[in-house]
mmCIF file of the N, C-alpha and C atoms, coordinates in Angstrom:
data_MODEL
# 
_entry.id   MODEL 
# 
loop_
_atom_site.group_PDB 
_atom_site.id 
_atom_site.type_symbol 
_atom_site.label_atom_id 
_atom_site.label_alt_id 
_atom_site.label_comp_id 
_atom_site.label_asym_id 
_atom_site.label_entity_id 
_atom_site.label_seq_id 
_atom_site.pdbx_PDB_ins_code 
_atom_site.Cartn_x 
_atom_site.Cartn_y 
_atom_site.Cartn_z 
_atom_site.occupancy 
_atom_site.B_iso_or_equiv 
_atom_site.pdbx_formal_charge 
_atom_site.auth_seq_id 
_atom_site.auth_comp_id 
_atom_site.auth_asym_id 
_atom_site.auth_atom_id 
_atom_site.pdbx_PDB_model_num 
ATOM 1   N N  . UNK A 1 1  ? -11.203 6.151  -14.354 1.00 0.00 ? 1  UNK A N  1 
ATOM 2   C CA . UNK A 1 1  ? -10.127 7.046  -14.696 1.00 0.00 ? 1  UNK A CA 1 
ATOM 3   C C  . UNK A 1 1  ? -8.853  6.696  -13.932 1.00 0.00 ? 1  UNK A C  1 
ATOM 4   N N  . UNK A 1 2  ? -8.951  6.523  -12.610 1.00 0.00 ? 2  UNK A N  1 
ATOM 5   C CA . UNK A 1 2  ? -7.783  6.191  -11.812 1.00 0.00 ? 2  UNK A CA 1 
ATOM 6   C C  . UNK A 1 2  ? -7.847  4.739  -11.360 1.00 0.00 ? 2  UNK A C  1 
ATOM 7   N N  . UNK A 1 3  ? -8.212  3.857  -12.256 1.00 0.00 ? 3  UNK A N  1 
ATOM 8   C CA . UNK A 1 3  ? -8.333  2.445  -11.922 1.00 0.00 ? 3  UNK A CA 1 
ATOM 9   C C  . UNK A 1 3  ? -6.975  1.772  -11.874 1.00 0.00 ? 3  UNK A C  1 
ATOM 10  N N  . UNK A 1 4  ? -6.907  0.609  -12.410 1.00 0.00 ? 4  UNK A N  1 
ATOM 11  C CA . UNK A 1 4  ? -5.677  -0.173 -12.388 1.00 0.00 ? 4  UNK A CA 1 
ATOM 12  C C  . UNK A 1 4  ? -4.659  0.382  -13.367 1.00 0.00 ? 4  UNK A C  1 
ATOM 13  N N  . UNK A 1 5  ? -3.410  0.139  -13.039 1.00 0.00 ? 5  UNK A N  1 
ATOM 14  C CA . UNK A 1 5  ? -2.332  0.561  -13.927 1.00 0.00 ? 5  UNK A CA 1 
ATOM 15  C C  . UNK A 1 5  ? -2.136  -0.486 -15.014 1.00 0.00 ? 5  UNK A C  1 
ATOM 16  N N  . UNK A 1 6  ? -1.934  -0.021 -16.216 1.00 0.00 ? 6  UNK A N  1 
ATOM 17  C CA . UNK A 1 6  ? -1.675  -0.917 -17.331 1.00 0.00 ? 6  UNK A CA 1 
ATOM 18  C C  . UNK A 1 6  ? -0.187  -1.154 -17.486 1.00 0.00 ? 6  UNK A C  1 
ATOM 19  N N  . UNK A 1 7  ? 0.148   -1.964 -18.463 1.00 0.00 ? 7  UNK A N  1 
ATOM 20  C CA . UNK A 1 7  ? 1.545   -2.295 -18.719 1.00 0.00 ? 7  UNK A CA 1 
ATOM 21  C C  . UNK A 1 7  ? 2.387   -1.089 -19.084 1.00 0.00 ? 7  UNK A C  1 
ATOM 22  N N  . UNK A 1 8  ? 1.825   -0.197 -19.889 1.00 0.00 ? 8  UNK A N  1 
ATOM 23  C CA . UNK A 1 8  ? 2.564   0.993  -20.303 1.00 0.00 ? 8  UNK A CA 1 
ATOM 24  C C  . UNK A 1 8  ? 2.867   1.897  -19.119 1.00 0.00 ? 8  UNK A C  1 
ATOM 25  N N  . UNK A 1 9  ? 1.896   2.094  -18.240 1.00 0.00 ? 9  UNK A N  1 
ATOM 26  C CA . UNK A 1 9  ? 2.098   2.941  -17.080 1.00 0.00 ? 9  UNK A CA 1 
ATOM 27  C C  . UNK A 1 9  ? 3.158   2.366  -16.151 1.00 0.00 ? 9  UNK A C  1 
ATOM 28  N N  . UNK A 1 10 ? 3.098   1.054  -15.928 1.00 0.00 ? 10 UNK A N  1 
ATOM 29  C CA . UNK A 1 10 ? 4.095   0.417  -15.076 1.00 0.00 ? 10 UNK A CA 1 
ATOM 30  C C  . UNK A 1 10 ? 5.491   0.539  -15.672 1.00 0.00 ? 10 UNK A C  1 
ATOM 31  N N  . UNK A 1 11 ? 5.596   0.396  -16.972 1.00 0.00 ? 11 UNK A N  1 
ATOM 32  C CA . UNK A 1 11 ? 6.882   0.526  -17.647 1.00 0.00 ? 11 UNK A CA 1 
ATOM 33  C C  . UNK A 1 11 ? 7.437   1.937  -17.499 1.00 0.00 ? 11 UNK A C  1 
ATOM 34  N N  . UNK A 1 12 ? 6.588   2.947  -17.662 1.00 0.00 ? 12 UNK A N  1 
ATOM 35  C CA . UNK A 1 12 ? 7.030   4.336  -17.509 1.00 0.00 ? 12 UNK A CA 1 
ATOM 36  C C  . UNK A 1 12 ? 7.491   4.584  -16.081 1.00 0.00 ? 12 UNK A C  1 
ATOM 37  N N  . UNK A 1 13 ? 6.745   4.099  -15.096 1.00 0.00 ? 13 UNK A N  1 
ATOM 38  C CA . UNK A 1 13 ? 7.121   4.277  -13.694 1.00 0.00 ? 13 UNK A CA 1 
ATOM 39  C C  . UNK A 1 13 ? 8.457   3.594  -13.417 1.00 0.00 ? 13 UNK A C  1 
ATOM 40  N N  . UNK A 1 14 ? 8.642   2.398  -13.934 1.00 0.00 ? 14 UNK A N  1 
ATOM 41  C CA . UNK A 1 14 ? 9.887   1.664  -13.732 1.00 0.00 ? 14 UNK A CA 1 
ATOM 42  C C  . UNK A 1 14 ? 11.067  2.392  -14.362 1.00 0.00 ? 14 UNK A C  1 
ATOM 43  N N  . UNK A 1 15 ? 10.904  2.901  -15.572 1.00 0.00 ? 15 UNK A N  1 
ATOM 44  C CA . UNK A 1 15 ? 11.983  3.611  -16.250 1.00 0.00 ? 15 UNK A CA 1 
ATOM 45  C C  . UNK A 1 15 ? 12.335  4.899  -15.502 1.00 0.00 ? 15 UNK A C  1 
ATOM 46  N N  . UNK A 1 16 ? 11.332  5.642  -15.089 1.00 0.00 ? 16 UNK A N  1 
ATOM 47  C CA . UNK A 1 16 ? 11.590  6.884  -14.345 1.00 0.00 ? 16 UNK A CA 1 
ATOM 48  C C  . UNK A 1 16 ? 12.287  6.566  -13.026 1.00 0.00 ? 16 UNK A C  1 
ATOM 49  N N  . UNK A 1 17 ? 11.821  5.548  -12.323 1.00 0.00 ? 17 UNK A N  1 
ATOM 50  C CA . UNK A 1 17 ? 12.473  5.147  -11.077 1.00 0.00 ? 17 UNK A CA 1 
ATOM 51  C C  . UNK A 1 17 ? 13.907  4.709  -11.309 1.00 0.00 ? 17 UNK A C  1 
ATOM 52  N N  . UNK A 1 18 ? 14.140  3.988  -12.377 1.00 0.00 ? 18 UNK A N  1 
ATOM 53  C CA . UNK A 1 18 ? 15.493  3.547  -12.725 1.00 0.00 ? 18 UNK A CA 1 
ATOM 54  C C  . UNK A 1 18 ? 16.396  4.739  -13.000 1.00 0.00 ? 18 UNK A C  1 
ATOM 55  N N  . UNK A 1 19 ? 15.886  5.727  -13.720 1.00 0.00 ? 19 UNK A N  1 
ATOM 56  C CA . UNK A 1 19 ? 16.689  6.909  -14.043 1.00 0.00 ? 19 UNK A CA 1 
ATOM 57  C C  . UNK A 1 19 ? 16.979  7.765  -12.810 1.00 0.00 ? 19 UNK A C  1 
ATOM 58  N N  . UNK A 1 20 ? 16.004  7.859  -11.907 1.00 0.00 ? 20 UNK A N  1 
ATOM 59  C CA . UNK A 1 20 ? 16.174  8.712  -10.728 1.00 0.00 ? 20 UNK A CA 1 
ATOM 60  C C  . UNK A 1 20 ? 17.049  8.025  -9.675  1.00 0.00 ? 20 UNK A C  1 
ATOM 61  N N  . UNK A 1 21 ? 16.759  6.770  -9.365  1.00 0.00 ? 21 UNK A N  1 
ATOM 62  C CA . UNK A 1 21 ? 17.408  6.108  -8.238  1.00 0.00 ? 21 UNK A CA 1 
ATOM 63  C C  . UNK A 1 21 ? 18.528  5.156  -8.630  1.00 0.00 ? 21 UNK A C  1 
ATOM 64  N N  . UNK A 1 22 ? 18.549  4.704  -9.847  1.00 0.00 ? 22 UNK A N  1 
ATOM 65  C CA . UNK A 1 22 ? 19.581  3.770  -10.280 1.00 0.00 ? 22 UNK A CA 1 
ATOM 66  C C  . UNK A 1 22 ? 19.197  2.330  -9.979  1.00 0.00 ? 22 UNK A C  1 
ATOM 67  N N  . UNK A 1 23 ? 19.912  1.401  -10.590 1.00 0.00 ? 23 UNK A N  1 
ATOM 68  C CA . UNK A 1 23 ? 19.539  -0.015 -10.465 1.00 0.00 ? 23 UNK A CA 1 
ATOM 69  C C  . UNK A 1 23 ? 19.806  -0.609 -9.084  1.00 0.00 ? 23 UNK A C  1 
ATOM 70  N N  . UNK A 1 24 ? 20.717  -0.025 -8.319  1.00 0.00 ? 24 UNK A N  1 
ATOM 71  C CA . UNK A 1 24 ? 21.036  -0.597 -7.006  1.00 0.00 ? 24 UNK A CA 1 
ATOM 72  C C  . UNK A 1 24 ? 20.003  -0.231 -5.950  1.00 0.00 ? 24 UNK A C  1 
ATOM 73  N N  . UNK A 1 25 ? 19.465  0.964  -6.019  1.00 0.00 ? 25 UNK A N  1 
ATOM 74  C CA . UNK A 1 25 ? 18.511  1.434  -5.013  1.00 0.00 ? 25 UNK A CA 1 
ATOM 75  C C  . UNK A 1 25 ? 17.083  0.997  -5.303  1.00 0.00 ? 25 UNK A C  1 
ATOM 76  N N  . UNK A 1 26 ? 16.751  0.736  -6.545  1.00 0.00 ? 26 UNK A N  1 
ATOM 77  C CA . UNK A 1 26 ? 15.371  0.443  -6.920  1.00 0.00 ? 26 UNK A CA 1 
ATOM 78  C C  . UNK A 1 26 ? 14.786  -0.760 -6.168  1.00 0.00 ? 26 UNK A C  1 
ATOM 79  N N  . UNK A 1 27 ? 15.488  -1.891 -6.043  1.00 0.00 ? 27 UNK A N  1 
ATOM 80  C CA . UNK A 1 27 ? 14.918  -3.010 -5.270  1.00 0.00 ? 27 UNK A CA 1 
ATOM 81  C C  . UNK A 1 27 ? 14.684  -2.664 -3.803  1.00 0.00 ? 27 UNK A C  1 
ATOM 82  N N  . UNK A 1 28 ? 15.599  -1.881 -3.218  1.00 0.00 ? 28 UNK A N  1 
ATOM 83  C CA . UNK A 1 28 ? 15.426  -1.480 -1.822  1.00 0.00 ? 28 UNK A CA 1 
ATOM 84  C C  . UNK A 1 28 ? 14.192  -0.608 -1.653  1.00 0.00 ? 28 UNK A C  1 
ATOM 85  N N  . UNK A 1 29 ? 13.986  0.300  -2.586  1.00 0.00 ? 29 UNK A N  1 
ATOM 86  C CA . UNK A 1 29 ? 12.821  1.185  -2.536  1.00 0.00 ? 29 UNK A CA 1 
ATOM 87  C C  . UNK A 1 29 ? 11.538  0.381  -2.713  1.00 0.00 ? 29 UNK A C  1 
ATOM 88  N N  . UNK A 1 30 ? 11.556  -0.570 -3.635  1.00 0.00 ? 30 UNK A N  1 
ATOM 89  C CA . UNK A 1 30 ? 10.387  -1.419 -3.842  1.00 0.00 ? 30 UNK A CA 1 
ATOM 90  C C  . UNK A 1 30 ? 10.043  -2.229 -2.610  1.00 0.00 ? 30 UNK A C  1 
ATOM 91  N N  . UNK A 1 31 ? 11.068  -2.768 -1.967  1.00 0.00 ? 31 UNK A N  1 
ATOM 92  C CA . UNK A 1 31 ? 10.844  -3.553 -0.743  1.00 0.00 ? 31 UNK A CA 1 
ATOM 93  C C  . UNK A 1 31 ? 10.260  -2.676 0.358   1.00 0.00 ? 31 UNK A C  1 
ATOM 94  N N  . UNK A 1 32 ? 10.842  -1.499 0.537   1.00 0.00 ? 32 UNK A N  1 
ATOM 95  C CA . UNK A 1 32 ? 10.347  -0.585 1.569   1.00 0.00 ? 32 UNK A CA 1 
ATOM 96  C C  . UNK A 1 32 ? 8.909   -0.174 1.284   1.00 0.00 ? 32 UNK A C  1 
ATOM 97  N N  . UNK A 1 33 ? 8.590   0.077  0.024   1.00 0.00 ? 33 UNK A N  1 
ATOM 98  C CA . UNK A 1 33 ? 7.227   0.445  -0.346  1.00 0.00 ? 33 UNK A CA 1 
ATOM 99  C C  . UNK A 1 33 ? 6.258   -0.695 -0.053  1.00 0.00 ? 33 UNK A C  1 
ATOM 100 N N  . UNK A 1 34 ? 6.648   -1.913 -0.395  1.00 0.00 ? 34 UNK A N  1 
ATOM 101 C CA . UNK A 1 34 ? 5.809   -3.079 -0.122  1.00 0.00 ? 34 UNK A CA 1 
ATOM 102 C C  . UNK A 1 34 ? 5.556   -3.273 1.360   1.00 0.00 ? 34 UNK A C  1 
ATOM 103 N N  . UNK A 1 35 ? 6.612   -3.100 2.173   1.00 0.00 ? 35 UNK A N  1 
ATOM 104 C CA . UNK A 1 35 ? 6.448   -3.229 3.622   1.00 0.00 ? 35 UNK A CA 1 
ATOM 105 C C  . UNK A 1 35 ? 5.530   -2.145 4.170   1.00 0.00 ? 35 UNK A C  1 
ATOM 106 N N  . UNK A 1 36 ? 5.646   -0.946 3.619   1.00 0.00 ? 36 UNK A N  1 
ATOM 107 C CA . UNK A 1 36 ? 4.788   0.155  4.065   1.00 0.00 ? 36 UNK A CA 1 
ATOM 108 C C  . UNK A 1 36 ? 3.328   -0.121 3.740   1.00 0.00 ? 36 UNK A C  1 
ATOM 109 N N  . UNK A 1 37 ? 3.073   -0.624 2.546   1.00 0.00 ? 37 UNK A N  1 
ATOM 110 C CA . UNK A 1 37 ? 1.703   -0.948 2.143   1.00 0.00 ? 37 UNK A CA 1 
ATOM 111 C C  . UNK A 1 37 ? 1.135   -2.049 3.041   1.00 0.00 ? 37 UNK A C  1 
ATOM 112 N N  . UNK A 1 38 ? 1.934   -3.070 3.330   1.00 0.00 ? 38 UNK A N  1 
ATOM 113 C CA . UNK A 1 38 ? 1.466   -4.146 4.209   1.00 0.00 ? 38 UNK A CA 1 
ATOM 114 C C  . UNK A 1 38 ? 1.160   -3.629 5.606   1.00 0.00 ? 38 UNK A C  1 
ATOM 115 N N  . UNK A 1 39 ? 2.010   -2.769 6.133   1.00 0.00 ? 39 UNK A N  1 
ATOM 116 C CA . UNK A 1 39 ? 1.774   -2.208 7.464   1.00 0.00 ? 39 UNK A CA 1 
ATOM 117 C C  . UNK A 1 39 ? 0.510   -1.354 7.477   1.00 0.00 ? 39 UNK A C  1 
ATOM 118 N N  . UNK A 1 40 ? 0.298   -0.594 6.415   1.00 0.00 ? 40 UNK A N  1 
ATOM 119 C CA . UNK A 1 40 ? -0.916  0.214  6.315   1.00 0.00 ? 40 UNK A CA 1 
ATOM 120 C C  . UNK A 1 40 ? -2.158  -0.669 6.293   1.00 0.00 ? 40 UNK A C  1 
ATOM 121 N N  . UNK A 1 41 ? -2.106  -1.759 5.538   1.00 0.00 ? 41 UNK A N  1 
ATOM 122 C CA . UNK A 1 41 ? -3.247  -2.682 5.477   1.00 0.00 ? 41 UNK A CA 1 
ATOM 123 C C  . UNK A 1 41 ? -3.537  -3.286 6.846   1.00 0.00 ? 41 UNK A C  1 
ATOM 124 N N  . UNK A 1 42 ? -2.469  -3.669 7.567   1.00 0.00 ? 42 UNK A N  1 
ATOM 125 C CA . UNK A 1 42 ? -2.657  -4.233 8.909   1.00 0.00 ? 42 UNK A CA 1 
ATOM 126 C C  . UNK A 1 42 ? -3.290  -3.210 9.842   1.00 0.00 ? 42 UNK A C  1 
ATOM 127 N N  . UNK A 1 43 ? -2.813  -1.976 9.779   1.00 0.00 ? 43 UNK A N  1 
ATOM 128 C CA . UNK A 1 43 ? -3.360  -0.919 10.637  1.00 0.00 ? 43 UNK A CA 1 
ATOM 129 C C  . UNK A 1 43 ? -4.818  -0.642 10.304  1.00 0.00 ? 43 UNK A C  1 
ATOM 130 N N  . UNK A 1 44 ? -5.139  -0.606 9.024   1.00 0.00 ? 44 UNK A N  1 
ATOM 131 C CA . UNK A 1 44 ? -6.522  -0.356 8.607   1.00 0.00 ? 44 UNK A CA 1 
ATOM 132 C C  . UNK A 1 44 ? -7.430  -1.490 9.074   1.00 0.00 ? 44 UNK A C  1 
ATOM 133 N N  . UNK A 1 45 ? -6.975  -2.728 8.971   1.00 0.00 ? 45 UNK A N  1 
ATOM 134 C CA . UNK A 1 45 ? -7.781  -3.866 9.414   1.00 0.00 ? 45 UNK A CA 1 
ATOM 135 C C  . UNK A 1 45 ? -7.971  -3.820 10.924  1.00 0.00 ? 45 UNK A C  1 
ATOM 136 N N  . UNK A 1 46 ? -6.919  -3.477 11.645  1.00 0.00 ? 46 UNK A N  1 
ATOM 137 C CA . UNK A 1 46 ? -7.006  -3.376 13.101  1.00 0.00 ? 46 UNK A CA 1 
ATOM 138 C C  . UNK A 1 46 ? -8.023  -2.307 13.510  1.00 0.00 ? 46 UNK A C  1 
ATOM 139 N N  . UNK A 1 47 ? -7.961  -1.164 12.863  1.00 0.00 ? 47 UNK A N  1 
ATOM 140 C CA . UNK A 1 47 ? -8.912  -0.085 13.168  1.00 0.00 ? 47 UNK A CA 1 
ATOM 141 C C  . UNK A 1 47 ? -10.332 -0.525 12.838  1.00 0.00 ? 47 UNK A C  1 
ATOM 142 N N  . UNK A 1 48 ? -10.501 -1.209 11.723  1.00 0.00 ? 48 UNK A N  1 
ATOM 143 C CA . UNK A 1 48 ? -11.824 -1.682 11.324  1.00 0.00 ? 48 UNK A CA 1 
ATOM 144 C C  . UNK A 1 48 ? -12.357 -2.683 12.350  1.00 0.00 ? 48 UNK A C  1 
ATOM 145 N N  . UNK A 1 49 ? -11.503 -3.576 12.826  1.00 0.00 ? 49 UNK A N  1 
ATOM 146 C CA . UNK A 1 49 ? -11.926 -4.560 13.834  1.00 0.00 ? 49 UNK A CA 1 
ATOM 147 C C  . UNK A 1 49 ? -12.329 -3.874 15.139  1.00 0.00 ? 49 UNK A C  1 
ATOM 148 N N  . UNK A 1 50 ? -11.576 -2.858 15.537  1.00 0.00 ? 50 UNK A N  1 
ATOM 149 C CA . UNK A 1 50 ? -11.910 -2.128 16.761  1.00 0.00 ? 50 UNK A CA 1 
ATOM 150 C C  . UNK A 1 50 ? -13.259 -1.418 16.636  1.00 0.00 ? 50 UNK A C  1 
ATOM 151 N N  . UNK A 1 51 ? -13.515 -0.831 15.485  1.00 0.00 ? 51 UNK A N  1 
ATOM 152 C CA . UNK A 1 51 ? -14.791 -0.155 15.269  1.00 0.00 ? 51 UNK A CA 1 
ATOM 153 C C  . UNK A 1 51 ? -15.938 -1.161 15.324  1.00 0.00 ? 51 UNK A C  1 
ATOM 154 N N  . UNK A 1 52 ? -15.739 -2.333 14.734  1.00 0.00 ? 52 UNK A N  1 
ATOM 155 C CA . UNK A 1 52 ? -16.774 -3.372 14.777  1.00 0.00 ? 52 UNK A CA 1 
ATOM 156 C C  . UNK A 1 52 ? -17.052 -3.800 16.213  1.00 0.00 ? 52 UNK A C  1 
ATOM 157 N N  . UNK A 1 53 ? -15.992 -3.946 17.021  1.00 0.00 ? 53 UNK A N  1 
ATOM 158 C CA . UNK A 1 53 ? -16.172 -4.328 18.420  1.00 0.00 ? 53 UNK A CA 1 
ATOM 159 C C  . UNK A 1 53 ? -16.970 -3.276 19.177  1.00 0.00 ? 53 UNK A C  1 
ATOM 160 N N  . UNK A 1 54 ? -16.648 -2.013 18.969  1.00 0.00 ? 54 UNK A N  1 
ATOM 161 C CA . UNK A 1 54 ? -17.365 -0.928 19.643  1.00 0.00 ? 54 UNK A CA 1 
ATOM 162 C C  . UNK A 1 54 ? -18.833 -0.925 19.231  1.00 0.00 ? 54 UNK A C  1 
ATOM 163 N N  . UNK A 1 55 ? -19.094 -1.121 17.963  1.00 0.00 ? 55 UNK A N  1 
ATOM 164 C CA . UNK A 1 55 ? -20.480 -1.155 17.470  1.00 0.00 ? 55 UNK A CA 1 
ATOM 165 C C  . UNK A 1 55 ? -21.241 -2.311 18.115  1.00 0.00 ? 55 UNK A C  1 
ATOM 166 N N  . UNK A 1 56 ? -20.601 -3.471 18.210  1.00 0.00 ? 56 UNK A N  1 
ATOM 167 C CA . UNK A 1 56 ? -21.248 -4.628 18.830  1.00 0.00 ? 56 UNK A CA 1 
ATOM 168 C C  . UNK A 1 56 ? -21.567 -4.354 20.303  1.00 0.00 ? 56 UNK A C  1 
ATOM 169 N N  . UNK A 1 57 ? -20.644 -3.712 21.016  1.00 0.00 ? 57 UNK A N  1 
ATOM 170 C CA . UNK A 1 57 ? -20.865 -3.406 22.430  1.00 0.00 ? 57 UNK A CA 1 
ATOM 171 C C  . UNK A 1 57 ? -22.025 -2.420 22.571  1.00 0.00 ? 57 UNK A C  1 
ATOM 172 N N  . UNK A 1 58 ? -22.060 -1.399 21.739  1.00 0.00 ? 58 UNK A N  1 
ATOM 173 C CA . UNK A 1 58 ? -23.112 -0.397 21.796  1.00 0.00 ? 58 UNK A CA 1 
ATOM 174 C C  . UNK A 1 58 ? -24.460 -1.028 21.456  1.00 0.00 ? 58 UNK A C  1 
ATOM 175 N N  . UNK A 1 59 ? -24.487 -1.885 20.453  1.00 0.00 ? 59 UNK A N  1 
ATOM 176 C CA . UNK A 1 59 ? -25.751 -2.519 20.037  1.00 0.00 ? 59 UNK A CA 1 
ATOM 177 C C  . UNK A 1 59 ? -26.254 -3.502 21.100  1.00 0.00 ? 59 UNK A C  1 
ATOM 178 N N  . UNK A 1 60 ? -25.356 -4.104 21.867  1.00 0.00 ? 60 UNK A N  1 
ATOM 179 C CA . UNK A 1 60 ? -25.778 -5.094 22.860  1.00 0.00 ? 60 UNK A CA 1 
ATOM 180 C C  . UNK A 1 60 ? -26.383 -4.425 24.102  1.00 0.00 ? 60 UNK A C  1 
ATOM 181 N N  . UNK A 1 61 ? -26.168 -3.144 24.277  1.00 0.00 ? 61 UNK A N  1 
ATOM 182 C CA . UNK A 1 61 ? -26.705 -2.437 25.454  1.00 0.00 ? 61 UNK A CA 1 
ATOM 183 C C  . UNK A 1 61 ? -28.110 -2.001 25.241  1.00 0.00 ? 61 UNK A C  1 
# 
């Protein structure tokens, strides 16, 4: 149900974003969103690595 977005959904999102923010702001918003997603992925990976380290330490005792 909430899987991948299709072409129609992306087009609707783009048109709505264009109408709300205008053509000048849309690239800036997209860039900021992309950077936020990348930072979130890095943080999630870091947390996952820390949990793995703790598990390894606990299992080795």
